[in-house]
N, C-alpha and C positions, 0 to 999 in steps of 0.2 A: 712288368710290361702287361697289358691286358688286351685279349683279342676282342674287339667289339663286334666285328661282323666277320667271320670267317670268310663267307663270300656270298655274293647276292647273284642270284639268277636272274637276268635282265630279259631273256625271251620266254615266250609261252611254249610249256614243254607239253607234249603228247606222251602220256604214260599208257603202258600196256600191261594186262595181267594174264597174260596167256595161260600161265600156271598158277596153281594155289601158292599163296605166300610160303608155307612151308616148305615147298618142294622148289622154288624159284631158284635158279642157277644165279650167284653173284660173287662178286669178288670180296676180298676180305675187309671187314669192318672192325675198328677197335671197339670193344666193350670196356676195356679197362687197359689203361696204359701205365707205364710206370711214372713215379713222380718223386721229386726231391726227397730224399729220405736220410734221417739220422739214426742209425741203428746202434744199440748198445752192444758192446763187445763181450760183455760177461753174461750173455742169456744162458739159460739153463741148458737147452739142446745146441747151444753154439751154431746154429743155423740161421741164415737169412734168406727170405723169399723177396724177389722184386717181382711185382706182378705185371703181367700182360695176358691179355686174353683178347681174341678176335672171333667174329662170326663170318662164315662165308660157306659157299656152296659151289664146289666141294670145300672139306674142312681145310683150312689153312696149316700150312707147317711153319715153323718158326726158326729165326736165327736172332743172335745178340752181337752188339757191338758194345766195346768199352774204349772210350777214348779215341773214337774212329776206327778201331780194328776189329775184325770178327773174332769171337771168342771160339776156341777150341774147347770142346768139352772134355774135362779130364776129371781127376779126384774132387777138385776144388769147385767144378760147375757142372750141374746137371740141368736138363730140362724136365719140368713137371708140368705136362700138358704145354702151355705157353709160357709158365713162369719158369724164371731163372732161379735156381737153387744154388746159394753159397756155402760151401761146407768150411768150417773153420775159418770165417773171415778174418782178415788182416787189415789194420788200417792203413798201412803203406800199400800192400799188394792190391787190395780189392777195393779202396776207395777210386772214384772217379766218375765219368760221364758215361752213362748207360743207355742204350737204344734199342728197341725191339723191332724187330723185321717179321712181316707176316706175308705169305705169298701162296696163291693158288693158280689155278690156269687162267685166271681173268686177269691176274697182276698181282703187284707188290705195294704194300704200303709200310711206311717206317714211323715208328712212334715219335711222340715227344722225346727230347733229350732230358734225363732224369740225372740229377747230381746225387750221389750217393756218398754219404760220410759215416763216421762212427763216432760214438760218444756223445753226439749232440742230439737233443730231443727234438721230435717232430710228431707229426699226427695228433694234433692238441685239440683240446676240448675247454671251452670257456664256461666259468660259472662265477657267481657272485655270492659273497657272505655278507650278512646284515647284521651289525654290531657284534660281531664275533661270535655269533651263535653257530652252534656245530652242525647245521643242517644249512645245505645251500638255498638260496632264495628261490622260491616257487615261482615259475611262470604263470601267467594267466592273461585274461584278456587286457589288463592294465599294465602288466611288466613282461619284458621281452628281452632276451639275450641273443645278439646275432652271433651266427657261429663263424660268420665271413670276418667280421670286424672285432668282436669280443666286446663290442659296446652293450651297455645295459640301458634300456629305454623305459620310462614311465610315462604311459599316455597322460594321466592326470594324477598330479602330486598331491596326497593327503596328509594329514597330520600324522599319521600313523608312519609315514615314510620318512620322517625325520630321523637321522642318525648317520652314522659311520658305515660306508660301503668299501668290501674289499674284493678286487677282482683274483680270481684262482684259475692259473693256467695248468692244464694237466696233460702229460704226454701219454697217450692212451696205450702205446707200446711198452714203455717203461715204467708206467705209473709214476713217473717223477712230477712233483707238484711244485709251483712257484706262486707266491702270494705279493700282490702290489701293496703299496702303502695305501692306509684306510684315506677314503674321500668323503668328507662331510657333505650332506643334504641339509638345507635349511629352508624352511617355508616361509615365502614372502606373502604377507598379509594383503598388498596393496593389489593383489590379482585373485585374492580368494574366491570371489565370487563370478570370476569372469566366466563367460560361455564362448568357447571357441571352436570354429570350424575344424573338422579334420585334417591334420598336415601330415603326409605320409613321409617319414623320416627314412625308413629302410625300404629298398625297392630294387626291382631285379632288372637286368640290362633290357635294353628297347629291342635288342634282336640276339638270339642265342640258337647257334647251330649245334644240333644234337645227334649224336651218331646212333644207329639202330642198336637196340638192347641195352644201351647205357641208363644209367639213373640220372635225373635232373632234380635239383631242389631250388625253388624260388622262394625268397624272403620277402615279407611286406609287414611293416608294423606302422601305425600312425599314432600321433599325438592329438589330444583334443579334449573338450570339457563340453558335454559329458563324454565318458570313455567311448571311442568309436568302435563299432562292430567290424569285423573284417570278414568279407565273403569273397569267393573266388568264382569264375565264370568264364565261359569262351566266347568270344564276340561272335562268332557264327552261329550261334544259338545252339549248338550241339551240347548234350550233356557232357560234364566231366567225367573222364574215363572211371570206370568202376574200381581199377587197381590204384587209384590215388591214395595218398595219405596226406591227412592234414592235422597237424599237432594240436593240441588242447586249446590254444590260445588263436588258431587259426592263422598264425603268423608264418607259417611254413607250409608251402603246398610241394610234395615230393611225387614225381611220376618216375616208377621204377619199369625197366625193360621197355625203352621208348620204342615205339612203333610208329610207321608211317601216318596212321590215322591220328596218333596223338599231336601231330604237327598242328600248328594254328596261333592265334593270337590269344593270350589268356590275360585276364584283367584281374585286379586286385581292388575291391571297393571298400572304402573305409568310410563308414556314414554314422553320425549322430543327428540329434534333433536340431542341430544347427545348420546341417548340409552335408554334403558327402565329396570325397575327393577319390580320383581313380588313377591308378597306375597300370600301365600295358606293357606287354614284351610279347616278342613273335618267337615261338620255338620253330627252327627250320631244320625238317629232316633232309639229311645230306646226300643220300644217293639219290642219283639222277638217271632217269631212263629217257633216252632222246631218240627221235626217229632219224633215220639215215638222211643226209643230205640237208639237215636243220643247221642252223648257225648256232654255235655255242659261245656264251658270254658269261665269264665268271668274273667275280670280284671279290678280292679279300682285303680286308680292312683290321688294321691293328692300331693300338695306341702305345705310346712309350716315349719316355725319354732318356737317351736322345731319340729322334723319329727312327722307327725300324726301317729297314730294307727289306725287300721281298726276294724270294726263289721259289720256283715251281719244280715239282718233282713228279715225275710219270713212273708208277712201279718202284719206287725207291731210289730212281736215279734222276739226275738232273734232266729237265725237258728239253730235247734236242729241238732247237728252233728250225722251223722251215719257212718257206717263201709265205705260205698261207696261215701259218702260227704267229700271231701277235701277242708279245708280252710287254706290258706297259705299267712297271711297278707292281701293283697288287692286282692288275687287270690281265685276264687271258681271255682271247678270242681266237676261235677256230670256225671259220666259215665251211659250211656244206661238209659236214663230219661225215666220216665213213667209219666201216668196221673195224679198221686198224686204231681209228682213235679211242676204242674202247680201252678201259684200263683204271687203275687207281691212280688219283691225282691227289697232290698234297701241295699246300702253301704253306712255305716257312717264313715267318716275320722274325727278325733278329736284330739287336744292337749290342751293344757292349756289355749289358747285363745278362744277356742269354736268348733263347729263341723258343718259339712256340710254333706248334702245328695245327692245321685245320686239313681235314681228309673228307674225300668223297669219291664215290664210284661213278663213272661214266659207262652206261651202257647203251651201245648204238644199236637199235631194232630194225631189223627190214622184214616186212611180212605183208601178204596179199590181205586185201579188205576181209573183215570177217564181222558178221552181224550176230554171232551166238550170244553175245552178252548185252547187245543193245539193238533188237530189231525194231523195224517200224510197228508202230502200236496197231495191233490186229483189228481193231474196231474203234471207231470214233464217231461218237453222237455228236451233233452240232445243230443248234437252231437256226432255222431259215433267217437269212438276213446277218448272221453272225460272222465270225471269222475263225478259221481253223489254221494251226501251225502244225505241220508234220515235220517231224525230225528225224533226220537221216544221219546217224553217228555211227558208223562201222570203225572198228579198229583196223588202222592201215599205216604201214611205215614203208616208203613216205605215204603222206597224206593222199587220200583217194580223190579223184574227180567225181563229182556227183550230178546225175541227171535223173529226171522223174518221167514216168510215163503213166498214161491212164489207159487201161486196157492193152491195145498195142501201138497206141500212138504217144510218142514223146511230146512233153510239154515245154512251151516256150512262154518267156515271161509277157504277161498283158496287163492291161488295167486291173485287172482283179487277181491275177496270179502273178507270185514273184518267187524266184529260186534264189534263196539268199546265199552268201559268201560261204558260209559254213553248211550248205547243203539242205538248210532247211526250206521246205515249201510252205508259202503262205498264200491262203485265198480267203479273201475279203468278201462281203456283200453275198454270203453264200444263198443260193438257190436250189430247188429239188434237182434240178438238171446236174448239179456238182456231185451227187451222189454216185458211189460206184468204188472199184477197186484202184490203187495207186500203189506203184512198185518204185523204189529207189533202186537206182543202180549205182555201184561204186566201182572205180577202175584206178588201177596203179600199175607200175611197171611188172608187179609179181603176180597179177591176176584181176579178176573181175567177179563181183558178188552182187546180189539183189535180195531185197526183203519188201513184202507186200502187206498192206493194210485196208480196211474197207471204210469207206466214209458214208454214214447214214445220215440223212438230213430231216430234222424234226421240226415241227411247228413251234415257234418260239412261246415261253409262258408269259403272259401279261397279267399284270395286276388291274381287273377291271373296276373293283370298289376299293380304293385305297383307304386307309384311315384318314380322319381329317381332324385338324387342328381343332380343341374344344376347351371351353371353359367350363369349371364346375367347382362345386361348392363342397366344403368339408361334410362329410356323411353320406353324401349322395353316391350312385352307382351309376357307370356309364358302359356302353359297347364301343371300342375302336373295330370297324369292320376291317376285313382283309380278305377279298374274292378274286380269284384268278381264272383266267381261262387258258388254253392250252392244247398240247397234243395230247388226246385221250388216252395213249398208250403209256403217259408218264404220270406217276404218282407224284403229286406236290407233297412236300414236307414243309410245314409251317413254324418258324420260330420268332419269338419275339424278344426283342432287346428294349432295357428301359436304362437310359442314360449310359448305353455302351455296354452294359453287362446282360449277358443272356438270362431271361427270366426262367427260375427253376419253379416250375408248377407245383412240384411236391413239398416245396418249403415256403411258399408263399401264399398266405391264407387270403390275401386280398385279390389275387389274379386267378383267372380262370380262363380257359381257352376253350370256346365254345364253337360249334359248327363242325360238319363232317366234309369229306370229299374236297370240293374245290374252294372251300371257305375255312377259314381258321380266324374268326373273330377273337378280339381279347376283351373280357369283362373286368373291370376294376370295381371291386366292391368297397362300399363303406370307405370312401375315398379320405385320405389324409394329407396333410400339407407336404409330407415327404414323397408322395406320389408325383408332384409336380416335376415335369421334364419332358425329355424326347423319347418318344415311344417308335421302334422301327419293326415292321412286319417285314421278315425275310423268308422268300420261298425258293426252295431248292427242289430241281430235279436233277437226275443222271445228266442232263444236257446243259442246263443253265442256271442261273441264280438271279432271282429279281427281288428289289426290296422298295419299300414305300416308308416314308416317315411322318409323323405328326407330333404336333406338341400339345401337351394337357397342361393347362394352367388351372391350379386350383386355389381357389378363393376361400379364405379362412378368416376368421377373427385376427386382428392384428396382433402383433407380438408384443411384449413387455417394453413399454418406455424404458429408456437408458439414462444413466447420468443424472439422476434427480438431485438437486441442490437445493437447499433451503438459505435464503438471503436474508434481507432486513426483517427483522421482528419487532412488533410492538406489544402492546397488551392485549390487542385483540386480533393483529393481523399478521400474516406471515407471506413472503415473496418467494415462490417457488419457479424454479426453470428445470427443463429437462431436453433430451433428445429424443427424437422419434425412433421407435424400432421398426422391424419389418411390418410392412402393411399387408403381405401376404395376398397380394395382387386385388386389393381393395382398399381404396384411399380411406385413410382414418378421416372420420366425419367429426367426432367430438373427444375430448378428454375430460375425464371426470377425476376429482380429488377427493381421496379418503383420507381418514385422520382416525389415530388410535391414541387414547389416552389410559392412565392406570385405573380410570373410574368407568371407562366405557366397555360395553361388552363386544368385544371384536373391532372390527374397522367399521366406521360409519362415514357416510357421504357429509361434506361441508360445503357450504356456500361459498362462491368464489366471484370475483370481479376480472373478467366478465362472467355473468352468471352462468353461459353455455361457452366453454372454450373449444373455438373451432379447431378443426385438425391441421390448420396450417400455422397454429399459434403454439409457442413452445414455453409459454410463461404465463402466470395467473397470481393474483392476490388472494388468499384463503382469508377471509372475513368472520365475524362474530364468533371469534375465539374467545374462551374463558381466560382472563389474566392469571398469571402465575400457576400454570398449568403444564405439564410435560406433554409434549405432543411428539408424535411420529406420522410421517405422511407417506402416501404412495400415489401413483397416477395410474389410471386405466384407460386404454384408448378402446373406442368402438368404431367400427364401420357398418356398411350396410348389411355384413354377415353376421355380426354379433359383437359381444363384449369380449375384449382380449384378456390376455393375463396381466394382473397387476405388475408394476414394476418392483425393483427392490425399495423396501422402505427406506426413507432418510434416517440420518443420525437423529438421536432424540434432542429437541429443542426446548426451552421452557418460555413461554411468554412473560413479558413484563408485568410487574404488580401494577395495581390501580386501585381506586376506591371502590369499596363493594357496590353492586347495582342491584342486588335482590334483596327484599326486605324478608322477614319471618311471615309464614302463612300460619292459617289455623290457630290465630291467637284466641285464647279461651281463659277461663279460670272458674273461681268458685269452690265451695266445700271449705274444708280446714276445720281447726277450732275456733273457739269463739274468740274474736278480736284478731282474726287473720284475716288477709287478702292474698288469695292464691291466684298466681298468673301463670299461665302454659303457653306453649308455642313449639311449632316443629323448628328443630335446628336446621341451619344452612348447611348443605351438602359441602365437603371440602372444596369440590372443583368450583364452588361459586363463591368462595370465600375472598378470592382474588388478591390475598397478599398475606404477610405474616402478621403475628399478633391481633388475631380476628377475635371478636367478641360482641356482647349486646349490651344494647342500652333501653332499659326498662322505663317506661314514664307512666305515671298514673295520677288520677286527681279525682276528687268527689264530684259526682256529677252535678252540675249548675255552678261549679267554681272555676276561676280562671288559672290558678297556678298548678303547674305541673311538678310533682315530686320525681326524682329520677334516681336511678342506681345503674352502676356499670358492673357487668358480670364479664370477667376476662376470660372466659372459658369458652372455646368455639363449640363445646358439645353440651353446653347448657340449654335446657329445655323448660326450666320451672324457677318461679321467683316466689316467696312466700314474704309478705310485708305483715309483722307483728306489731299490734297496739291494741291494749286493752279498751281504750276509749272509742274504737270503731264500733259503732252499732251494729247489732246483728241485721244480715240481709240489706246492708246499705248499698248503692249503686255507685260505682267508680268507672270512669273513663280511662280506657288502657290503650296503650301502643307500646310496640317494641321495635327498636331499631337496630342497625349493625354498624360496625366500624373496623378498620385494620390500622396498619403502620402508616398507610396513605391517607387516611381521613375516615370521616364519618359518612356512612351511607344512608339510605332511604329508610323511612320506618313504615310499620304495618299500618293499615286503616285502624282506625280508633274503633274499640269495642267497648260495651259495657259488661261490666263483671259485678258479681255480687259478692259482698263480704260474708263470713261465715255467719251461719246461723246459730241460736241458741239450742242447748239440749231441751228435750220434752220437760215441762214444768209437772207434770202430773204422771202417776203411776196408773196402769191399767188397773181397771175395777172389776168386782165379781169374779174373783179367782176361784175355781172349785176343780175337784179333783174326782177320778174313778180308778178303784184298784182292778186290774186285769187278772194277775197272777201273782206268783211269789215273786217275778223279777219284773213287772211291767206296770206302769201307771200311765194314765192318760190325764192332761191339764188341759183346761179351758179357760178364757178369759173374754172380757168385753173389750174393744178397741179403745184407745183413747182419742178424744175429740179433736179437731182442728185446732181450736184455740188454745188446746195445750202445747201445741208446738208451732213455731213460727214457718216450719218448712216441712217437707214431705217426711212422714215415717217410713223408714226403709226396713224396719225388722222389729223382733222383740228377744229378749234374752230370759230365758227360764233358767233359774238358779235352784239347786236340789241339793240339800245335805242332811245327814242323819241327825236324829236329835242328840243333843247333848254336844255336837259340833259347832264350830264358828260358821258364820256366813262366809268368810273369807275362804273357808275351804270347801265351797261348793262347788259341785260339777255344773258346767254352764252348756246349755244347748241354745243354738241361735235358730230362729224360723222366721218365715215373713208371713206365715198366717196367723190366726187366733187360737191355735191348738197346737198340743206337742206331745209326742210319745217317748216317755223315759223307760229305758230298757237296762238290762245288766243289773238290778238292784237286788238287795238279799230278802229272803223271805222272812215274814214275821217281824218286820223291822218298821219302826216309825221314822217317817221322813218329813221336813220341812220345806215348801214350795214357795218361791217368790217370782215374780215376773216384772220385767221393765221394758219401757219403750227405747228405741234408738233411732236417731236421723244422722245426718252429715256432721252434726257438731259433736255428738256423742251419745251416751246413754243417759236417760232421765232417772228419776228416783224410783225404788223398788216397791211394788205392793207390799201389804203386811203379809206376813208368812202364814200358810195355812199348813195342817198337819194332815199326814195320811199313813196308814198301815198296810204294807203288803201282805198278800195272803201266806198261808202255810205251804211249804214246799211238797210235792209229789212223791209217792212211796220210792224208796231207794232201793228196796230189793226186788229182784226179778222173779218170777214164777218158779217153782222147783218141782221136780220129780215128774218131769213131762213123759208121759206114756203115749205110744200109738197102739190102735187096734184095727187091724184091716178085715173086713168082712165083705166078701165078693169086691163090689167097685165100691165099699163106703170105708171111711177112714174116721175112727173116732180118736180125738186127742183129749188127754186129760191132764191136770196138773195141780198141784196144791196150792190153795188159796193164800194170797198174800197180806198180812197183817200190818196196818200202818203204825209207825211209832208214834210217840207223843207228840213231836213237833211236827208230824206229816199229817197231810190232809188224807180223809178217808178214801179207801179203795172203792171206784164205783163201777169199774167194768176192765175189759181186757181188750188189746189188740193183738191180731194175729197176722203176721207177715208170710206171705206166700211167693215165692220166686218160680217164675216159669222156666223151665230148661227145655229149648228147642234147637235141634241141629248143633248141639254141642255148646251154645251160647247161653250165656246167664243173662236174663231180662231184668229190667228194673224192678225193684221190690215193690208191691202195692199192699197197701192196707186192707184187709178184708175183701180182696177181690181175687179172682182167677182170670189174670191177664195172660192172654197167650196160650192157656191150657185149655184143654178140651171142656166144653159148656158143663158146669156142674148140674146134677139133676135133683138136687134135695135143698132144704134150707140149713142155714147156720143157727144153732141153738146154743145157748149158754144157761144152765139151770143156775137159779141164784142162791139156793139154800144150802147147797152141797159144798161141803169143805173142799170136794174135787170138783174142777171145773172142766166141763166136756165140751167138745166142739166136734158136730158131725160134718163131713165134707163128703160129698157124693160128686161122682164124674164118671165119663165113659174112657175104659183103659184102650190107650194106643200103645202099639209097639215103637220103641226108639232106640236110637243108637246115638251117643254124643261124645264129644271131646271138649276139654277145657285146659286152660294151660297149667292149672293146679292139679288136677286129677283126671282120671280117666276110668270109664265105664265101658267095659269090654263087651263087644258083640256076643251074646250067647242066646240060644233059641228062647229061653224062658225069660229073659229080660223084658219088661213092659214098660217101666216107668221109674224116674228118681225124683222124690221130693228132698229139697235141700232147705235147711232154715239158716239165714245168713244173720251176720250181727250187722250194726248200722254202717261200718265202714266196707261193707260190700265183700269183705273177704269171708271165708270159712269160719264160722264159730266153734271154737274148738271144745267149748264145754257144752253147748246146748245144740249142737248139730245133730239132726237126726237123718239118717239114710234108711229110705224105705223102699224095697224093691218089691215089685208085683209080679207075682209068679202064677202061673195058670195050673 
């Protein structure tokens, strides 16, 4: 049997809090009652506790009953606070029905009856094991074990959940454990992807009465796909108590140490992307304070089979019925309660299976009116023309009668003033004359009390310049005005709301509030489409609050069209249809179609029928497409603001094949060898080939004849064809055309052009070939050009052949030139060479001229000067070296070259022959005596002080260092053998 609603209070209660909660005097309230229990007889300490605990002020004292009779405390029974301790329990002597009685000066309450047995388990905990694993199944947001029913709930079954489940029941007192038979779970594939709304399978009672100081647990769990999230809240908007405990799956809410402020309606919200479901229940605090002479009505409801019967107890004894006390089943009614009605009341519901109790304390309160905790508001500011409500809510038992006075004059109801039933004074259409002091007077049989407040009338705040609805275009900036007038002593505070949300100006880059004092205008910068909506200017003062709203419509380029579909396709057309996207407050004026192929660079506009698609039309035919080409399409909408974003591209389609329509261009030819007709053209791009098996048809005929000779080239990349026939005269004219074809048929041919056949090679060699020796390695060759009659076409160059005497002409080195002279280099010294020249045209090279011989000069001396010496006198340098004598196969020595390298600021400058580049100007001549075996060089210059660095060496700065002259070898690095370092010292 389950108590659904221990009792329901059907009247409005007046509560009093004359003293702080901790010191309030009240009757006993059970925080822990005995429960049906099974104890093991072989416990280690051989003692059993039956729990009972009650709170009260003063502290209650306890008695116990077993099987209806009071227990005398002896060696077997002891009281530990309110708990009953049984020493050395015996199954026969100590088993039975126990009941705890708690009493203080306010009355007595009895606990529920608890059946106590031995050797049978109780106080159980439910767990589940998956596939026989040693650890219990972990609970999370998807899996939940109810400790009320023991059931396991899985919100959304997954493949990993398939297996066998075993329920484990454990006695927390004896640690005895029992296992159920395994239950298999099989995954059904028919609902694998179903998305389900949350369904709350585990929920708590709709109404639950909780005693002060006790602990209450609420269970809530839901099934669904996706897995629902569980949240808890109070429906009155108050936050959940800070002491609450919520388990890791959010499926259990526990409120320990229940207090009056914890009472209320609690909601469990299960939510997923498909929706949400709510379960709610009311927690009712059972202690009741009522004013004297109020009417008491309590109702107690319980469920059970068979239907339970009810009895009422007062202070632990059956309630004595009087004429004014009415008991009807679970309903108790006591009109005009008095102080003697105070006490502890219990409703007992029982049937053949047992009995349950619900308890509450009734306190009857009698007191004079008291404003200490709820005085009339000391000062009230109100705008002229407005309405004021002055509350008067003193604590009084019985309820006080209320009257109001202004100054010394008591007020009566009028057209503008009303004293309401609860004592509240309401004044409407306030004028300046209504200002002043107002006093509430409260009276009841126990006394009179009053409280006074002052009403101050202010001028109302008005929005004189409200924001106006406006249209704007993306990228613009606007100002929404908001200006007010009102009482000069009040400082207005401006707030702006956008689509119901307060604008945070510290986080919004596009919004700025401008203006001071009575103005709080809103500037919206660089407006975007997302800024379209409702704007509210709200102005607060300590007296009133006013607001004005405006709508901002942002016009922008249209959004992307949607649902693009490609319909019927031909070789050159495609049918497209689509749906409109958002127009962003500016109607679409036109649609344009873009296409992309593997051969295009990005998206390109294409022609359509109609040529300009109006904004009200959502289909078009794309024309002038190339056959046998893969296309993707997209649609772009435009309006008066601009061009919008393109739609998603269509799936790729291929147009049908067709006969080629484009002929080859730039057909030309000529050249080649004698007897050849060379024909050339530009190949047709792949996107214009219109189908498979593409190729070319080349046709030609001698100029003036009627019969075409044709050949087929089955390659789409072909760009040249050569016809060979030795009977073709040189430079004869042919009419030529090139056509195209594919597997659909033959396409057009190019225009007919005239192409010359190949010419003959030159028939004569160049004449008057002569040579000039320059050195041991170089020869110059000259000749006369051949005449035009010796070649039927243009001479494009000459070939010069050179080979050593005694070798064959086939081994000759060849130099090609376009002039009538050539320089041959890289030759050997003192060697005889044979030279021949021949002319060349497009047909090839003509005959060679008769060979002429020429001898190169002797080579230069191979030995360098030796024994180089330096001699420094003042600012002059004398160089001397030994004379070089040429060998027998070398040319005679005629002179010497001296290289001078400039050193400036640590850098080595380019070597110059016989020059002083970058050095101080020389002041004397260079002379080389001819007749001495010693060659001397005289250098004269002005001395300058220098200090320099180089990556290969360093000259340190010292006072005497003036200059350094370095001789370098031809590679630019320091010459290891011939380098001379000369330091000039003063």
